[in-house]
C-alpha positions in Angstrom: -4.6 -31.7 -6.3 -5.9 -28.7 -8.3 -8.6 -29.6 -11.3 -6.5 -27.2 -13.1 -3.2 -29.0 -12.6 -4.2 -31.5 -15.0 -5.7 -29.2 -17.7 -4.6 -29.5 -21.1 -2.5 -26.6 -22.0 -2.1 -25.4 -18.3 0.9 -23.1 -18.1 3.5 -24.5 -15.5 5.1 -21.3 -13.7 7.9 -23.4 -11.9 5.9 -22.7 -8.7 4.4 -25.2 -6.2 1.0 -24.2 -4.8 -0.9 -25.0 -1.7 -4.8 -24.7 -0.8 -4.5 -21.7 1.8 -7.6 -19.3 1.8 -9.3 -21.7 -0.5 -9.8 -24.5 2.4 -12.3 -22.1 4.0 -15.0 -23.4 1.6 -17.8 -22.0 -0.6 -19.2 -19.4 1.8 -16.1 -17.5 1.7 -15.3 -17.6 -2.0 -16.4 -18.5 -5.5 -14.4 -20.6 -8.0 -14.0 -19.2 -11.4 -11.6 -18.7 -14.0 -10.1 -15.3 -15.2 -11.6 -13.8 -18.3 -8.7 -13.9 -21.2 -7.1 -10.8 -22.2 -7.1 -10.5 -25.8 -3.5 -10.5 -27.3 -1.5 -9.6 -24.4 1.9 -7.9 -24.2 4.3 -7.3 -21.3 4.4 -3.7 -20.0 6.5 -4.2 -16.8 8.1 -6.7 -14.7 9.6 -7.0 -11.2 12.5 -8.9 -10.9 12.6 -8.4 -7.2 9.2 -9.9 -6.8 9.9 -12.6 -9.0 12.9 -13.6 -7.0 10.8 -13.4 -3.7 8.5 -15.8 -5.4 11.1 -18.2 -6.3 10.3 -18.1 -10.0 13.2 -19.5 -12.4 15.5 -17.4 -14.2 14.1 -16.3 -17.7 10.7 -16.8 -16.3 9.1 -14.3 -18.5 10.6 -15.3 -22.0 7.6 -17.6 -22.5 4.6 -16.6 -24.5 2.8 -19.4 -22.4 3.8 -17.4 -19.2 2.7 -14.3 -20.6 -0.6 -15.7 -21.6 -1.2 -17.3 -18.1 -0.5 -13.9 -16.2 -2.8 -12.2 -18.5 -5.7 -14.5 -17.5 -5.7 -16.2 -20.9 -4.3 -20.1 -20.0 -4.9 -21.6 -16.9 -2.0 -22.1 -14.5 -1.0 -25.6 -13.3 -1.6 -26.2 -9.7 -3.9 -23.4 -9.0 -7.8 -23.3 -8.5 -8.5 -19.6 -9.2 -11.3 -17.9 -6.9 -12.6 -14.3 -6.0 -13.5 -13.8 -2.2 -16.6 -12.0 -0.8 -16.4 -9.3 1.7 -18.5 -6.3 2.8 -17.3 -2.9 4.1 -17.8 1.0 4.7 -17.1 3.2 2.1 -16.6 7.0 2.8 -18.2 6.1 6.4 -21.3 4.5 5.1 -22.0 1.1 5.2 -22.0 -0.4 1.8 -23.2 -3.8 2.1 -21.6 -6.9 0.1 -18.6 -5.9 -2.1 -16.0 -8.7 -2.8 -13.2 -9.0 -5.2 -15.1 -7.4 -8.3 -12.3 -7.7 -10.7 -9.5 -9.7 -8.5 -9.1 -13.4 -9.0 -6.7 -15.0 -6.7 -4.8 -17.9 -8.4 -3.9 -19.4 -4.9 -1.1 -19.4 -2.3 2.7 -20.6 -3.2 4.3 -23.2 -0.9 6.5 -19.9 0.0 3.3 -18.6 1.6 2.7 -15.6 -0.8 -0.7 -15.3 -2.4 -0.9 -14.0 -6.0 -3.8 -12.4 -7.6 -4.9 -11.3 -11.1 -6.2 -7.8 -10.9 -8.4 -6.8 -14.0 -9.0 -10.4 -14.9 -12.7 -10.1 -15.7 -15.8 -10.3 -14.2 -16.7 -12.1 -10.9 -20.0 -12.7 -9.0 -19.0 -9.6 -6.8 -18.4 -7.0 -9.8 -21.9 -5.2 -9.0 -22.4 -4.4 -12.6 -18.8 -3.7 -13.4 -16.7 -5.0 -16.2 -14.2 -6.6 -14.1 -11.3 -4.9 -15.9 -8.6 -2.4 -14.9 -7.2 -0.1 -17.3 -3.3 0.6 -18.3 -3.4 3.8 -16.4 -4.3 2.6 -12.8 -2.3 -0.9 -13.3 1.1 1.0 -13.8 0.0 3.3 -10.9 -0.4 0.2 -8.8 2.8 -1.6 -9.8 4.9 1.4 -9.5 3.8 2.4 -5.9 3.7 -1.3 -4.8 7.3 -1.6 -5.5 8.1 2.2 -4.7 6.3 1.5 -1.3 8.4 -1.6 -0.5 11.7 0.4 -1.5 10.7 2.7 1.3 10.4 0.1 3.9 6.6 0.5 4.2 4.5 -2.9 4.6 2.7 -3.4 1.4 1.3 -5.7 -1.0 3.7 -6.2 -4.1 3.3 -6.4 -8.0 5.1 -8.7 -9.9 4.0 -7.6 -13.4 1.4 -5.9 -15.7 0.3 -7.2 -19.0 -1.4 -5.0 -21.4 -3.9 -5.2 -24.2 -5.5 -3.1 -26.8 -8.8 -4.3 -25.8 -11.0 -1.1 -24.9 -12.2 -0.5 -21.4 -14.6 2.4 -20.9 -14.1 4.6 -17.9 -14.7 8.4 -18.3 -13.2 7.5 -22.0 -12.1 4.4 -23.6 -8.8 3.1 -22.4 -6.7 0.2 -22.9 -7.5 -2.9 -20.7 -4.5 -4.4 -18.4 -3.9 -7.0 -15.6 -1.8 -6.6 -12.6 -0.2 -9.9 -11.0 -0.2 -8.8 -7.4 1.4 -10.7 -4.3 0.8 -10.7 -0.6 1.0 -12.9 2.3 -2.5 -12.7 2.5 -5.2 -10.3 1.2 -7.6 -10.8 3.9 -9.3 -7.3 4.7 -11.2 -5.8 7.7 -14.2 -6.0 5.2 -14.1 -9.9 5.1 -15.0 -10.1 9.0 -17.4 -7.4 8.6 -19.0 -9.4 5.8 -20.1 -12.4 8.4 -20.5 -10.3 11.3 -23.2 -8.1 9.5 -25.0 -11.3 8.1 -24.7 -13.0 11.6 -22.9 -15.7 10.5 -21.1 -16.6 13.4 -19.8 -19.8 12.6 -18.0 -18.6 9.2 -16.9 -15.3 11.2 -15.3 -18.0 13.7 -13.7 -20.0 11.2 -12.2 -17.0 9.4 -10.8 -15.6 12.6 -9.4 -18.8 13.5 -7.7 -19.3 10.1 -6.2 -15.7 10.3 -5.0 -16.2 13.8 -3.5 -19.6 13.2 -1.5 -18.6 10.2 -0.5 -15.1 10.7 -1.1 -14.6 14.6 -0.4 -17.9 16.3 1.0 -15.9 19.4 -2.7 -14.8 20.0 -3.6 -18.4 21.2 -1.3 -18.0 24.3 -2.4 -14.7 25.6 -3.0 -14.3 29.1 -4.6 -10.9 28.7 -7.9 -10.0 27.8 -9.1 -13.1 30.1 -7.3 -15.1 27.7 -9.4 -14.2 24.5 -7.4 -15.0 21.4 -9.8 -12.8 19.4 -9.1 -9.6 21.5 -5.4 -10.6 21.4 -5.7 -10.6 17.6 -7.7 -7.7 17.6 -4.9 -5.4 19.4 -2.2 -6.9 17.4 -3.9 -5.8 14.2 -4.3 -2.2 15.7 -0.6 -2.2 16.4 0.3 -3.2 12.9 -2.2 -0.5 11.6 -0.8 2.1 13.8 2.9 1.5 12.7 1.9 1.3 9.1 -0.1 4.9 9.4 2.9 6.3 11.2 5.3 5.3 8.1 2.7 7.0 5.7 2.7 10.2 7.6 6.5 10.2 7.9 7.0 9.7 4.4 3.9 12.0 3.2 1.8 9.3 1.5 -2.0 10.0 1.2 -3.9 6.7 0.3 -6.9 8.5 -0.9 -9.5 5.8 -0.2 -9.3 4.3 3.3 -12.7 2.3 3.2 -12.8 -0.7 5.6 -12.5 -2.9 2.4 -9.2 -1.5 1.7 -7.6 -2.3 5.1 -5.4 -5.2 5.2 -5.5 -7.6 8.3 -1.7 -7.7 8.2 -1.2 -3.9 8.1 -0.2 -3.8 4.5 -1.0 -1.0 2.2 -3.5 -2.2 0.0 -5.2 -1.2 -3.1 -3.6 1.6 -4.9 -6.2 3.8 -6.3 -6.3 7.7 -5.9 -3.0 7.6 -3.9 -0.5 10.6 -4.0 2.9 11.6 -2.4 2.7 15.1 -1.1 4.5 17.7 -3.2 4.0 20.8 -1.1 3.4 20.1 2.5 -0.4 20.8 3.1 -1.8 18.7 6.1 -5.5 19.1 4.7 -4.5 18.2 1.3 -7.2 15.6 -0.4 -5.6 13.3 -3.3 -8.8 11.7 -4.1 -10.9 14.1 -6.5 -14.0 11.8 -5.6 -13.6 12.6 -1.7 -15.8 15.9 -1.7 -15.8 15.8 2.0 -12.4 15.7 2.7 -12.8 12.3 4.8 -9.6 10.8 3.7 -7.4 13.9 3.6 -3.8 13.6 4.6 -4.1 14.5 8.3 -7.5 12.6 8.8 -5.6 9.1 7.9 -4.4 8.3 11.5 -8.0 9.2 12.8 -9.7 7.3 10.0 -7.7 4.1 10.7 -8.8 4.2 14.1 -12.2 4.3 13.2 -11.9 1.3 10.9 -10.3 -0.5 13.5 -13.5 -0.1 15.7 -15.6 -1.3 12.9 -13.4 -4.4 12.8 -13.9 -4.8 16.6 -17.6 -4.4 16.3 -17.3 -7.4 13.7 -15.2 -9.2 16.2 -17.5 -8.7 19.2 -19.4 -11.9 19.0 -16.3 -13.9 19.1 -14.8 -11.6 22.1 -18.2 -11.4 23.9 -17.2 -8.2 25.9 -17.6 -4.6 24.7 -15.2 -3.3 27.2 -12.4 -6.0 26.4 -13.1 -5.1 22.7 -12.5 -1.6 23.2 -9.4 -2.2 25.5 -7.9 -4.1 22.7 -7.9 -1.1 20.5 -6.4 1.2 23.3 -2.9 0.6 22.3 -3.2 2.4 18.9 -3.5 5.6 20.6 0.4 5.0 22.0 1.8 2.8 19.2 0.9 5.6 16.4 2.2 8.6 18.2 5.5 6.8 19.7 6.0 5.1 15.9 5.6 8.5 14.3 7.8 10.4 16.6 10.4 7.6 16.3 10.4 8.0 12.4 10.2 11.9 12.7 13.3 11.7 14.9 15.2 9.6 12.1 14.3 12.4 9.6 16.0 14.6 11.8 19.2 12.6 12.5 18.2 11.8 16.2 19.2 8.7 17.6 17.5 8.8 20.9 14.5 10.5 22.4 14.8 13.6 24.2 12.5 16.3 25.9 11.6 18.6 23.3 11.7 16.5 20.5 7.9 16.9 19.9 8.1 20.4 19.9 11.0 20.4 17.1 8.9 17.8 15.1 5.9 20.1 15.3 7.7 23.3 14.5 9.3 22.3 11.5 5.8 20.9 10.3 4.3 24.0 11.0 6.6 25.9 8.9 6.5 23.4 6.1 2.8 24.1 6.0 2.9 27.5 6.2 4.9 27.9 3.1 3.4 24.7 1.1 7.2 23.7 1.1 8.1 20.6 -1.0 8.1 17.8 1.6 10.5 15.3 0.1 12.9 17.9 -1.3 12.8 19.8 2.3 13.8 16.6 4.0 16.5 15.4 1.6 18.2 18.8 1.5 18.2 18.8 5.1 20.0 15.6 5.1 22.5 16.8 2.5 23.1 19.8 4.9 24.0 17.6 7.9 26.4 16.0 5.4 28.0 19.0 3.8 27.2 22.0 5.8 25.7 24.1 2.8 22.4 25.5 4.3 21.6 27.8 1.4 19.6 25.3 -0.5 17.5 24.5 2.6 16.9 28.0 3.5 16.0 29.0 -0.2 12.7 26.7 0.2 11.4 29.1 2.8 10.0 32.5 2.4 9.8 32.9 6.1 13.6 32.7 6.6 13.3 34.3 10.0 10.9 31.6 11.0 13.2 28.6 9.6 16.4 30.2 11.1 14.8 30.2 14.5 13.6 26.5 14.1 17.3 25.7 12.7 18.7 27.0 16.0 16.7 24.7 17.9 17.6 21.7 15.5 21.3 22.6 15.9 21.1 22.9 19.9 19.3 19.5 19.8 22.4 18.3 18.1 25.1 19.8 19.9 27.5 17.1 21.0 26.5 14.6 18.7 28.3 13.7 15.2 27.4 15.3 12.1 28.3 12.5 10.0 26.5 10.1 12.1 23.4 12.1 12.0 23.6 12.6 8.1 23.7 8.9 7.5 20.9 8.1 9.6 19.0 11.0 7.8 20.0 10.0 4.2 18.8 6.5 5.5 15.4 8.0 6.4 14.5 10.8 4.1 14.2 9.5 0.4 15.5 11.4 -2.9 12.9 9.5 -4.9 9.2 9.1 -4.4 6.4 8.4 -7.0 5.0 11.6 -7.6 2.0 11.8 -9.8 3.7 13.7 -12.7 6.5 10.9 -12.8 3.7 8.2 -13.0 1.8 10.1 -15.5 4.8 10.5 -17.7 5.6 6.6 -17.5 1.9 6.2 -18.4 1.9 8.3 -21.4 4.7 6.5 -22.9 3.3 3.1 -22.1 0.3 4.2 -24.1 2.5 4.6 -26.9 4.1 0.9 -26.6 7.4 2.4 -25.1 7.5 0.8 -21.8 11.0 1.5 -21.0 10.0 4.5 -19.1 8.2 2.4 -16.5 11.3 0.1 -16.2 13.7 2.9 -15.8 11.5 4.7 -13.0 11.1 1.3 -11.2 14.9 0.9 -10.9 15.0 4.4 -9.0 12.1 3.7 -6.8 13.3 0.3 -5.9 16.2 2.1 -4.0 14.8 5.6 -3.3 17.4 6.5 -0.7 20.3 6.4 -3.0 21.5 9.2 -5.2 21.3 7.9 -8.5 22.9 11.0 -10.3 21.7 9.9 -13.8 18.1 10.3 -12.3 18.2 13.6 -10.7 15.1 14.7 -12.9 13.0 12.4 -11.0 13.8 14.2 -7.7 13.1 18.0 -8.8 10.1 20.1 -8.1 7.0 18.8 -10.1 6.2 20.9 -12.9 3.1 23.2 -13.0 1.0 21.0 -14.8 1.2 18.5 -12.0 -1.4 20.2 -10.0 -3.8 19.8 -12.6 -3.8 15.8 -12.4 -6.9 14.7 -11.0 -6.9 11.2 -9.3 -10.1 9.6 -8.6 -11.9 6.2 -7.5 -11.6 5.0 -10.8 -7.8 5.7 -10.8 
């Protein structure tokens, strides 16, 4: 029974909770309560996540629930805590990190953990104020749900609560708290922390917990000399490879792929300086703080492998053989390209693989890069062309018409003898009409700063179903305005 379950004035969200990660003990976490958010108000909510959690109808109508999700009231059945981890940031060992502004409420009986991000200082805040600002909270909320709508593994977001309390970044901004949800928030950095401090007992306890909860098949492996830890590393590698293939196919830049921002379940986690590509530029850097370009769009697959190598080093005391650890990473090199090519074939409306597909994919990506062609609009217009036969909207995107026409001939030959309607259907399921472009997020943020939160809800409704036409929302599917290129997103975002 949680100590908070019997607190006077504790809020009852109608959820049942279980111990989960908390059972690992004080070496892994610190018990503490959120810092109350003064005079909170609702900014945005996801009814889809509420249903996933099993919250009752009308859950948000209570002032008590508002206060609880802003960190101002304890929640019955929970024992809040912050976890400790370490990690590599921009390729450099950063030492101990941890949940500097995220406080875990606990795990529901449905198997979902819930955190309040921006809920105040923790022992791991490293001098920070433990707060999140409205700007970054709205971006995380919207992108979490946008990625889910795109079918990309991700943490989710239940709601954002705001406050007029000032928080100081480059300038004074208003505070906010994101209630975010995931099966697990364990990161590569959790393992790195105990390995770096030569605490093998805790490292083993953490690995056993994660394997038993999320990767039980690793216990019965006959590969890697029967090592469950090596099988676990391989499984994480393959999930990460599949995630990166999805990112690259949809044109998503994470912006800060530090090892402490890598999910052990292959989820997209920690939405900071992210961006969906506008004009296609493989070398695009979305993080204004990334002066070296380490996390440029085309570097993401290699960085993910580098991060997995760091995880392998952390697990080496448990695996016991460096060659086996390296072998456990090997499948990344085949899973990523296979997954990526499969997703690109779907974007091209191709139901099966054939010789020459890689050349076809590489050819169109080179054309898009040469002309900085808008990535999302191109793929959606190509889908429309397969449906209605109108080629001009696609050709109009290219200055190099001859180059595009030559590629189109190869594309058409590849589709010879296949049904256009069937191909168009696959393409429309694979090429979203809507993504969370930076300027769309910024417009919603500016409206919310004026206490007009309807813009966030309107954008959310479209992003939850990004493959649908939503004719009333065509403005969200257009080219970005000129001012969009001036938006600078940094690690404070």
